C-alpha positions in Angstrom: 61.8 27.4 38.7 60.4 29.0 35.7 57.1 29.9 34.4 54.4 27.5 34.7 51.7 26.3 31.8 48.4 25.0 32.4 47.2 23.6 29.5 44.1 22.4 27.9 44.6 19.1 27.5 42.7 19.0 24.2 46.2 20.6 22.9 47.8 17.1 24.0 45.9 15.8 21.7 45.9 17.6 19.0 49.8 17.9 18.9 49.4 13.9 19.7 48.1 14.0 16.5 50.0 15.8 14.2 52.8 14.3 15.0 51.2 11.1 13.9 50.7 13.0 10.8 54.4 14.9 10.6 56.3 14.7 7.5 59.4 16.9 7.9 59.5 19.7 10.1 55.4 20.9 11.3 55.2 24.6 13.6 52.0 26.2 15.0 50.9 28.4 17.6 50.1 28.6 21.1 47.2 30.8 21.9 45.2 32.0 25.4 46.1 33.8 28.3 49.1 35.1 30.3 49.0 36.2 33.7 51.3 37.7 36.9 51.2 33.9 38.2 51.2 31.6 35.5 50.1 31.0 31.7 46.9 29.4 30.4 47.1 27.5 27.1 43.6 27.3 25.7 44.7 25.9 22.0 47.3 25.4 19.1 46.9 25.5 15.6 50.0 24.3 12.8 51.2 26.3 10.1 48.4 26.7 7.0 50.2 25.4 3.3 51.2 28.2 1.9 50.1 28.0 -1.6 52.9 30.0 -3.4 55.7 28.7 -0.7 59.2 27.8 -2.4 60.0 26.2 1.3 60.8 22.7 1.2 61.7 19.7 3.1 62.4 20.6 6.4 63.3 24.4 5.8 61.2 26.6 7.8 58.9 29.7 6.4 59.7 32.1 8.9 58.2 34.6 7.3 54.9 32.6 6.4 54.7 31.1 10.2 54.9 35.2 11.7 52.1 36.8 8.9 49.6 33.3 10.4 50.6 34.7 13.7 49.8 38.3 12.4 46.1 36.6 11.0 45.7 35.0 14.0 46.3 37.6 16.6 43.5 39.5 14.4 40.8 36.8 15.3 41.4 36.5 19.3 39.1 38.8 21.2 39.7 40.1 24.4 42.3 39.0 26.9 43.0 36.0 24.4 46.4 36.7 22.4 49.5 34.1 20.9 51.2 33.2 23.9 54.5 31.6 21.4 54.9 28.7 19.2 55.6 25.1 18.8 57.8 22.9 16.3 57.7 19.2 16.3 60.5 17.6 14.1 62.8 14.3 14.8 66.0 16.9 16.5 66.7 16.9 19.6 65.4 20.2 21.6 69.5 21.3 21.7 69.9 21.2 18.1 66.2 23.0 17.4 66.6 25.4 20.2 67.9 28.5 17.9 65.0 27.8 15.4 63.0 28.6 18.0 64.3 31.0 20.0 63.9 33.6 16.3 60.2 32.0 15.9 59.7 33.4 19.2 60.6 37.0 19.1 59.9 37.1 15.2 56.1 36.4 16.2 56.3 38.4 19.0 57.6 41.4 16.9 55.4 41.4 13.8 52.2 41.3 16.7 53.1 44.0 18.9 53.9 46.2 15.8 50.6 46.6 15.2 49.4 47.5 18.9 48.6 50.8 19.3 48.5 51.0 23.1 51.6 51.8 25.2 52.5 48.2 26.9 51.4 48.5 31.2 54.4 47.8 33.2 52.9 44.5 34.3 52.7 43.2 30.9 54.2 39.6 30.5 56.7 40.2 28.0 57.5 36.2 28.4 56.8 34.3 25.1 56.5 30.4 25.0 58.8 28.1 22.6 57.8 24.9 22.7 59.7 21.4 21.3 57.7 18.2 20.7 59.9 15.3 19.8 57.7 13.3 17.3 59.4 10.3 17.9 59.0 9.8 21.3 56.5 12.6 22.0 58.6 14.4 25.0 57.6 17.5 25.0 60.1 20.6 26.3 58.9 23.8 27.2 61.4 27.3 26.9 60.3 30.3 27.7 61.9 34.5 26.4 61.4 37.7 27.6 60.8 39.0 24.2 61.6 42.7 26.4 65.5 41.6 25.8 66.5 40.9 22.8 69.4 39.0 24.6 67.4 36.8 26.6 68.2 33.3 27.2 66.4 30.4 27.3 64.7 29.7 30.6 62.7 26.2 31.6 59.1 25.9 32.3 56.9 23.8 33.3 53.9 22.4 31.3 51.0 20.6 32.5 47.8 19.2 31.5 44.7 20.0 32.4 40.9 20.1 31.0 38.3 22.4 31.6 41.1 24.8 31.8 38.7 28.1 30.4 35.2 26.3 31.8 35.0 28.8 34.7 35.8 32.0 33.1 34.8 35.9 33.3 33.2 37.1 29.8 33.3 41.0 29.7 30.8 42.6 27.0 30.3 46.1 25.4 28.9 47.8 22.7 30.7 51.2 21.4 29.5 53.6 18.4 32.5 54.4 17.0 32.4 58.1 15.4 36.3 59.1 14.4 37.6 61.2 11.6 41.4 61.4 11.1 42.2 64.1 8.6 45.0 64.0 6.1 47.3 65.6 5.0 47.2 68.6 1.9 48.5 66.3 -1.2 48.7 63.2 -0.2 49.0 59.5 -2.1 47.0 56.9 -0.7 50.3 54.3 -2.2 53.0 56.7 -0.4 51.7 58.0 3.1 48.1 57.0 3.9 49.3 54.0 6.6 51.4 56.4 9.6 48.7 59.1 8.7 46.0 56.8 10.1 48.4 54.8 11.9 48.5 58.4 14.0 44.7 59.2 14.1 44.0 55.9 15.4 46.9 56.7 18.5 45.3 59.5 19.0 41.8 58.0 19.5 43.2 55.0 21.0 44.3 57.5 24.1 40.4 59.0 23.7 39.4 55.4 24.7 42.7 54.3 27.3 41.1 57.3 29.2 37.3 56.9 28.7 35.4 55.4 32.0 34.2 51.6 32.0 31.6 50.7 33.8 31.2 47.4 34.8 27.5 45.9 35.6 26.1 49.5 35.7 28.9 51.1 37.7 32.9 52.0 37.6 34.6 49.3 40.4 37.9 50.3 42.4 41.1 48.7 40.6 41.5 45.9 43.3 37.9 44.9 43.3 37.9 40.8 42.6 35.6 40.0 40.1 33.2 36.8 40.7 33.9 33.6 38.9 31.3 31.3 37.5 30.7 28.5 39.5 32.6 25.1 37.9 31.9 24.0 34.6 29.7 28.1 34.3 30.5 31.2 33.2 30.5 34.7 34.7 29.3 37.1 32.3 29.5 41.0 32.7 28.2 44.0 30.6 30.2 46.9 29.9 29.9 50.2 29.1 32.3 52.5 27.9 32.4 56.8 28.7 34.3 59.1 26.1 34.7 62.2 26.3 36.7 63.9 23.3 37.9 67.3 25.2 40.7 65.8 26.3 44.1 67.2 27.7 45.7 64.4 25.4 43.9 66.1 22.5 43.8 69.9 23.5 47.7 69.6 23.2 47.6 68.7 19.9 45.3 70.9 18.2 46.7 73.0 15.5 45.3 74.5 12.5 47.1 72.8 9.1 46.0 72.2 5.6 44.0 69.2 4.7 43.4 67.7 1.7 41.0 65.3 3.0 39.8 62.8 5.9 39.1 59.4 6.6 35.9 59.2 8.6 35.4 56.3 10.5 31.6 55.4 12.5 29.2 53.1 13.4 28.9 50.3 16.6 31.0 47.4 17.5 30.6 44.3 20.5 33.6 44.0 21.9 34.5 41.3 24.3 37.6 39.9 27.3 37.6 36.6 28.8 39.0 36.4 32.0 40.8 32.9 32.8 42.4 32.0 36.4 40.7 33.0 39.9 40.0 36.6 41.5 40.5 38.2 38.1 40.2 41.7 39.0 38.7 45.3 37.8 41.9 46.6 36.4 42.8 44.1 34.2 39.0 43.4 32.3 39.0 47.5 31.8 42.7 47.0 30.2 42.0 44.2 28.1 38.3 45.3 27.3 39.4 48.5 25.3 42.8 47.2 23.9 40.0 44.8 22.3 38.6 48.0 21.5 41.2 49.6 20.1 42.7 46.4 18.1 39.0 45.3 16.4 38.5 49.0 14.6 42.4 49.8 13.7 42.3 46.3 12.1 39.5 47.6 10.4 40.2 50.3 9.1 43.7 49.3 8.3 41.9 47.1 5.5 40.5 50.3 4.0 44.3 51.1 3.2 44.3 47.6 1.6 41.3 48.4 0.0 42.6 51.5 -1.7 46.2 49.9 -2.2 45.1 47.4 -4.1 42.2 49.2 -6.2 42.7 48.8 -10.0 42.2 52.3 -11.2 43.1 55.9 -9.3 40.7 58.2 -7.9 39.8 60.5 -10.6 37.4 62.4 -9.1 38.7 65.3 -6.3 35.6 66.5 -5.1 34.2 62.9 -4.2 32.9 60.8 -1.3 33.3 57.1 -1.3 31.7 55.2 1.0 33.1 51.4 2.0 30.7 48.6 2.6 33.1 47.2 5.2 33.0 43.3 6.9 30.9 42.5 10.8 32.3 40.7 13.3 31.4 36.8 13.5 32.1 35.2 16.7 32.8 31.4 16.6 34.1 29.1 20.2 36.9 27.7 20.3 35.6 24.1 20.8 32.5 22.6 20.9 31.9 22.5 25.0 34.0 25.4 25.6 33.0 28.6 26.6 36.0 31.6 24.3 35.6 32.4 21.2 37.1 33.8 18.9 35.9 35.4 15.8 36.3 36.0 12.0 35.2 38.8 9.5 32.5 38.4 7.3 32.3 40.6 4.2 28.2 41.8 3.4 29.2 39.4 0.3 30.8 36.8 1.7 28.3 33.2 3.2 29.1 31.8 6.1 30.7 29.0 4.5 33.6 31.1 3.8 34.7 32.2 7.2 33.7 28.5 8.0 36.7 27.5 5.7 38.9 30.6 7.4 38.6 29.3 10.8 39.1 26.1 10.1 42.5 27.0 7.8 43.8 29.8 10.6 43.0 27.8 13.5 42.3 24.1 13.0 38.4 25.2 14.2 36.0 22.8 12.5 32.2 25.1 12.9 29.2 24.9 11.5 27.4 27.2 9.7 24.9 27.0 12.9 28.2 27.6 15.2 28.9 30.7 14.3 27.4 33.9 16.4 25.9 36.8 13.5 24.2 38.3 16.4 26.3 40.9 18.0 27.4 43.3 15.3 24.6 44.3 11.7 26.1 43.8 8.3 26.8 47.5 7.0 24.4 49.0 4.1 25.7 51.9 2.1 22.2 53.2 0.2 21.9 55.7 -2.4 20.0 59.0 -1.6 16.9 59.5 -3.3 17.1 63.4 -3.3 15.6 65.5 -6.5 16.0 69.3 -4.7 19.8 68.7 -4.3 21.4 66.8 -7.2 24.4 66.0 -4.9 26.6 62.7 -6.2 24.9 60.2 -4.4 27.1 57.4 -3.2 28.9 54.6 -5.3 28.2 50.9 -3.4 32.1 49.2 -4.1 32.6 45.9 -3.9 35.0 45.0 -1.2 37.9 43.4 -2.2 40.2 41.8 -0.2 43.5 39.4 -0.1 42.5 35.8 0.8 43.4 34.6 4.9 45.8 31.9 3.6 47.5 32.9 -0.1 48.3 36.6 0.5 51.5 38.0 1.9 49.3 40.5 3.4 45.9 39.7 4.9 43.4 40.8 6.8 40.1 40.8 8.5 38.7 44.1 8.8 35.3 46.1 9.1 32.8 48.0 11.1 29.7 46.6 11.7 26.7 48.8 10.8 29.3 51.3 9.5 31.2 53.0 6.8 34.5 54.3 5.9 34.6 57.5 3.7 37.7 59.0 2.0 37.1 62.6 0.9 39.1 64.2 -1.4 39.2 67.9 -0.9 40.4 70.8 -2.6 42.6 72.8 -0.9 40.5 75.0 1.9 
């Protein structure tokens, strides 16, 4: 027998409603958590309409489906991920199986390409493809091992249940970030910035991985089972991450090189991860929390690059420090009565209504402004210096430029709460 999927019964209602509204082929994402024994699906969201789409009829816009998955994966906290895709058609499963397989692999490959961590040996690599016949409402579930390009479809058990995540664990922490990424001499923003930032982030991600995680104020043995909440309640743990930069990995790569500038990232972030199922272990909780820290920071730094790429004019001053005020992380319940939250990123010039609109479009969540949790991260501020004794150039506050979540080929959520990112253009040392 293949993998088993325990599915929140609200997902059944959501898919049923889509069948009733269906005109042509409908696609979307299945979201939840994988475990060694079984997977949990807590929500589903359909692919939003692409405003500039040229696709019509029953043809699938695979590029947009995978881009939607990438955007959604950035809006999920630790422990929650895109598990696979669903397709609603009038066809039989055998007629759509090849397309389903292609979508599953394309979505997973794009999402995993942004990961800065090395997968663990016990990571689950099976992803789910769900076909729903719009006429008969028959549901067929298949899994594909995305680690094996030649993987064939395997049957899986799909079972609806209420309160899938009602008795879960939430692990959260706040972490101060102070990172400096050097840039090679004569770098050009439009050509080489992305790989340079990615390499710098990988070094920092290694430090996060090697950090010491304290849960409830103490270092727990890896096999320690965390106590879940009582039925219909969530158990919360506070965590701390102790990091040292003087690790062997960094020493082995320290070299003297010509540097044309640097990117400095500093501030404080809020990170959290959710654990579903019974008796999760401390090792899993620590791994998922560290991955959320890396993911949320990497996503925000990626926004810096996209902002520079979309800038209308080149930086002319080679002796220049530019601070960027980036958005904060805002949380929202995935469902009105459930404990698990998703997130979005709010720019300083945005209102909460815009956050609600993105949650609706990307995740099919109807969230009122009062449902949004803005308390975890402060809005970043950049103030101009008033120093007459030392007439240094004052920092220029730049309004963030960003791509629309729904309409752009590349769209991200990025930022540091109470933080700034500086791009330094220096002469040769």
